[in-house]
N, C-alpha and C positions, 0 to 999 in steps of 0.2 A: 537515260537512268535517273530515276527518282531521288536515289541518295548519292550525292557527289562527295559525302565524305569518306567514301569507302575506297575510293579510287586511288591510284598512285599519285605523288608528288608533281610528277610531271605533266600526268594528264589534269590533275586540278588547276595548273597553272594556265592551261588552255581553256577547259569547260567552266569550271565555278564562276559565278558572277556573268557568264555571258549567256545569250540566249537569242532566239530568233525574234526580230522586231516585228510586232504585230501589225504596224500600219503597211509597212513596205515588204515584209518577208525578208529583208536582210539578214544575214547570218552573223553579223557584227553590230552588238548594241551601238546605235548612233550617239552624238554628243547633243545632249539637250541642253542648248543654252539659254535657259531660261532663268529669271529669278523668283518666278512665282509661279504657281500651280493652281488649277482650277478648283475652287472650295466645294464641298458638298453640298446639297440642297439645304440641308440646316447646319449651318456652321456655328449655330450657338453653344453648342457643347464642346467644340473643339479647345485643346491646349494649344496656344498661339505659340508656345514655345517647344512643342514636341519634337525631339531631334531624329524621332523614327517616322515621321509623317511627310509626305509632301506636302508642303504648304508654301514655304519660302526657303531660297537657296542657303539661308544664313542658318537655317535650321539643318537642313539638307538637301542633295540633290539627287536626281536618279543615278547620275554616273557615280557620285560618292557612294551610293548604296551597294552598286554592283562592286565597286572595288572594294569596299569593308567586308562583303561576304566572301571575296576571293581572299584577302588577307588574313582572315579569321581562319579558314579552312587551311590554308599553308603553315601557320603556326599551331594549329590545332587548339585555337581558343574558341570561347562561347560566342564573343564580340568583338568588334573593332570600331574604332573613331578614326576617321582621317580627316587631317588638318591641313592649313595651308603650307607648313614647312615643318621638317624635323625640329626645330627651335620652339616652334608652337606646341609641338607635341610634348616635348618635354617641360616647356612652361606650364602645360595644361595639366600634367600631372602633379607638379610640385604646388601649382596654385590650388587644385583640387584637394590634395590630400594632406598639406602642411598648415595646420591652423596655427593661431598666434601662440610663440614660445614653443613651438614644436620642434624636435631635433631630428637632423637628417645625418646620415654617414653616407660619403660620397668618395667615389675615387679620386684620389688627389691629382691625377694627369686624365684629363677627361675633355671633351670638345670646350671650347673656350667660351660659347655661350653659356653653358652649364656652371662653369666656375664663376663668371660674373653672376649669374641669378642666384647662387648659393653663397658667395662671397661677399657680395654687395648689396643687390637688391631684396632680396627676401629678408636678409638681417636686418637691414636698415629700415624697411617699410614694416615688416611685420613682427620683427623680433626673433625671427626663426635662427635656431642656433645650428651651425655646420660643422662637422668634424671631416676634414679632409685626409685621407689615409693611403696606404698602400693595400689596395684590397685583395692583392695576391695573398697578403699575410693575415691568415685567419684569427691568430691571437690577436692581433691589433684591432680587427674587427671586435670579437669578442670584449675585449677591454673596454671599446668606444661605446658600448651598447648602454643606453641609459632608459629610465621608465618612460621618459617621453619621446623616444626616439619612433618616429612614426614610418621611416623609410630608410632602407638601404639601398643605395642607387649605385650600380655598378655599370661600366663600358666594357665590355669585353669582346674581341680584343679591344684594347684602348687606343685612343686617338691621342699622339701620333706614337706612343712608344709601342705599340702593339702587345701591352702588357696582357695577360690572360687571367682572367680570375676564375675561381671554381665556384660555379653556380650552386651545384646541388649542395655543396657545403655551407656555402652562404645563405642560401635557404633555410637551411635547419636552424642556423644562428638567428636568420628574421624571425624564424618562426617560434623561436624559443623567447624572444623579446616581443612578441605581438606587433612586429612590424611589416610592413609590406616590403618584398624586394622588388625593384624594377631594373630592368636590364636592358641598357641601349645595346642592340644587335646589328647594328647598321652594317658593320665592318663583314659580319657574316651572313647576314641575310637567311630566312628561313630554310633556306636549301641545306646551309652548311651547320646550323644550329638552331636547336629549340629549347628557347629557355623554359617555356611552361612546363615542357614534360620533364625539366629537371628541377621544377619546384618553385619557380619564379611566380610571381603574383601578376605583374605585368610586364609585357616587351614592347620596346619602342624602337621604330626606325625613322631615318631620314629617306623618305622614299625616293628623295632628290638623286640618291646615290645608286646604288647596285640595283635595287627593285625597279625603279626607271631604267637606268642603264645607258641611256642616250644624250645625256647632259642638255635635256631640252625642257624640263619642266621641274616643277618645286612640289613637294608633299611631306607630311610627315603622318605617322599612324601610331596608335596604341591599341595592343590586342591582349584581352584577358578574360575574366569573368564578367558576364554581363552586368552585375550589380555594381562593378568598379567603373565599365566602360559608361553605364549609363550617367554616372556622376559626373565623368568628365566632358560627356557629350553636352549635358546641360550647363556646365559652369563655364567649360574653356571654348567651347563651341559656340553654342546658341548666344550666350552671355557676356563673350570676350570679342565673339567675331570672327574667330580664327577659321572659318570655312575655308576649304580648298575650292577653286574654280572649277566647274564641269569640265572645261577643256583640258587642266592638268590632271584632272582624275582619270579622264579618257586616253591621256598620253601614257600615264603610269599602267593604267589597265593593260595597253598595248605592250609595254616594256616587260611586264611580268611573264608574258607567254614566252619567252627566251630565256627566262631566269636561270633554269638548271644548266643550259648549255653555255651561257655566257661565264657562271661562275666556275665551272670545270675549267674552262678556257682561261680565266684570270689566273686561277689558282695554280695550274700546270706551268703556265709562262712566269708567274712569279717567283714559283720553286727555281726555275731555271736561273732567273734573273738573280734571286738571291745567292745561290750557289757560285755564280759568275762573280759577284760582287765580294763575297766571302773570300775568294781564292786570289783577289786582286791586291797587290802590295801596297797601293795607295788608299786602301779602304780601312777606316779605323775600327769599324764596327757595322755589322748589320743585324737588325732585330725584324725577324721574320718567324712567326710560330712555327712554320713548317720544318724550321732547321733544329737539328738537335741540339746546338748552341743555345737556344732560347731557353731563359730561366723557367719559362712555365710550359714548355714542349710537350711534357707528360699530360699535363692538364688539357692542352689543346688537343691532343691526340684522343682523349677520352671523350671531350664533348662537342667535338668539330669533326665534320667528316672528310673537309678538304680546310685548307688555311686561307684562302681568300686571296685578294690581289693587292693588298697594301702591304709595303714594308718601309722600314727606315733605315738609313744609312748615314755615316759621317766620313769625310775624307781626313787624311792626315795634311792638313793645310788650314790656311787662315779662311777668314770670312771673306775676303775678296776671290780667293780662289774657289771656293764654294760658289758664290755668284758666278764667276766665269765659268765653272763647268756647266752650271745651268744654262746659262746663255750660249753656250757653244753646241747645245744639243739641237738636233735638225729634225728629228722626227719626234721626238718626246716634247710636250706641250709645258711649258713653265705657266702654270694655272692651280688656284685652289678648286677643292672638290675632289672626290673620289668616284669611282665605279662607272665612268664613262668608257666609251667605245675605246677612245685615244687614250695612250699613257699620259699621265700628269705629274708634273714634279714640282716641289715649291721649297725654297730654303727657309728654315726657321732659325733665326740667329740667336745668340747667347744672351740677348736682351729681353728674349720674349717673358713675360709676367709670370709664367707658371715655370720658368728655369729651375727655380730652387726644389721644385718636386721631381724633376727630371731624374733616370738614373745617372750616375757619373759619366758614362761616354757619351749623353746628349748634350752635356752642359756648353761644350764650346760649340754649339750648333749642329743642326742635323739637317738632312735631306728627306722628305715625305714622299713617297714614289708609289703613286696609284698605277699598277701595271693594266695597260689597256689590252686590247683584243688584237693587236697585231701580232705578226709571227715573232715569236720569242726570239729567232735569230737576228731578225731585223732590229729589235729593240736593243738587243746586246751591241750589234753591232754601232749603234748610234751611241751608247756610253762609252765603247771602246774609242770612237773616233773623238769624243768630247775628252776623254783623258788624255790622249796623244796630244791635243790642241793646247792642253793644259800643262803639259810637260809632266805627267803624272805617271 
């Protein structure tokens, strides 16, 4: 099939970016573990920093190109840049489009590295002005817009509150002010949510999480219009050195194949777990976009096909009991990250530096739970036995 953009999402996951290896006839493209590529006979006219030509792996690699093609197709974007980590992708966007004394509006509860980049490093080093606010509140965004606002950055669903921001409405606000709308869609993946179709300019993923899905590699991606992606490639990849390794690109390429199947299972199991927790007398709250009790459930229903596998909850207990609960689990693993095949949980105490931005129910500490691919009944059984051990 010549045009792989017209096939279904699930088929794109398998076929886009893949091809027959010309040397061996293998039906899976191999890992090309090279840091340099043979130059043409006349190299004098080459652009040595060209991020789209195979010259040197800091510029780009064969496996990176294959993965970029696949991710651009999945998100419906013109182009994609893949970097060494999700943080490299986020920092690459900010570094490229925030000039001196620019202003950015950002979700006040987001990934911790974003918080530090925009609260500490960019203001201190470059004079960037940052406004952190609740991006579920459209009026607050409108009030915060300034003539020098270059970016509105949202994370939806947000980490760890699962807050959902209305992408289509915020895109209108950004456009009215001449700002870019950038969306971290890591929790949702392109299978559950497609921000570019809702008006976003750039969508960002930590590939380390659901898109890879196996907990064994790191990467980040930015997808959008070619004119924007070319700038990120030149500035944040070639000249800051944030290139992904060929091996990690290959691992993530392998992981994408099962993305639709995994996201359905993660979402179905997370809903069952969320309902179980919401009904438990020792649970103080559950934050999951699929629950009707979630403050932005209607927005999530409008812009997501399913609700992914991450939820947060709190116990009617002190910090010591939260920690005992985590350490009494036998199947669920206490670890950071999300989107692995195994279920992961982490306790975030009330001394977290972003605590003053959290909703009231989060302020006494919370558990962020990435529901894995185990049988939902087994996950719930593990939670039950931990509740019993803790006398809850």
